[in-house]
N, C-alpha and C positions, 0 to 999 in steps of 0.2 A: 465444451463451453469454457470460456475463460473464467478462472477463479475470481478475479477482481470484479467481473461483471456479476457473478453470483452473489458475492458479498455485498456489492452495492445494491443489487436488487433486493436482497434480504433486509438490508438496513432501511431502504426506502419503504418496503412493505411494513416493517415494524413502525416506522414513523407515521405512515398514513393510518395504520390501525390505531395507534395511540391518539392521534388527533381526532379521528372519528369517534373513538371511545369517549374522549373528553367532550366533544361537541354534543353527543347524545346523552351525556350524564346530566342529571338534574342538579344544577349548581348555579350560583349567581354569575352574571356575565363577567364581572371583574375577576372572579376566581377562575372562570373558564379561560379568559384571555391570559391570565398568569400561567395557567397550566400549559396552554398552547405555546406560550413564549418559552417556558422552561423546556418543554419537549423539543422545540426547535433548537434551542441552545445545546441540549444534550445530543441531538442528531448531528448538529454542526461539529461539535467536539469529536464525536465518533468518526465522522468523515475525515476530519483533520488527522486524527490518530491513525486511521487506516491509510491515509495518503502518506503520512510520514513513515509508516512501516513499509509501504510499497517503495518509496524513494530509498529508504535504507536498504531494502532487499536488492533493488536494482544497483545501487552503489556498490554493495558487497559483491554482486555477481560481476560487475565491471572490474573491480579490483582483482577478483579471482582470475578473470580472463586475461587481464593485463599481466599478472604475475606469470601465468602460463606462457604467454607470448614472450616475456622476458626470458624465462627458463628455456624455451624452445630456441630462441635466438642465441642465447649463450651456448647451448649445446651444439647448435649448428656451427657457430664460430669455432668452438673447440674442435669439432670434427674436421672442419676445413683446415685449421692450423695443423692438426695431426697429419692430414694428407700432404700438406705442403712440406712439413718437416720430414716426412718419410721419403720424399723424392730425392 
């Protein structure tokens, strides 16, 4: 299973549990709405943070692959030059 899906599922479960806990807690409607709003904001921020981490991870992997390709290309060109020079 994809790690991103597991994290997203866990975050969604935590958010749903928090909202249900708030809804069933004995409190005034205004306070309950504020708590739900705060929980939603926290959940949104967590998702943004996870998404930014994911994008950063993908960007880093892309840079690593790009560097490997450049190194491989440089190496292949050097080998090709050596073969031409040895003839």
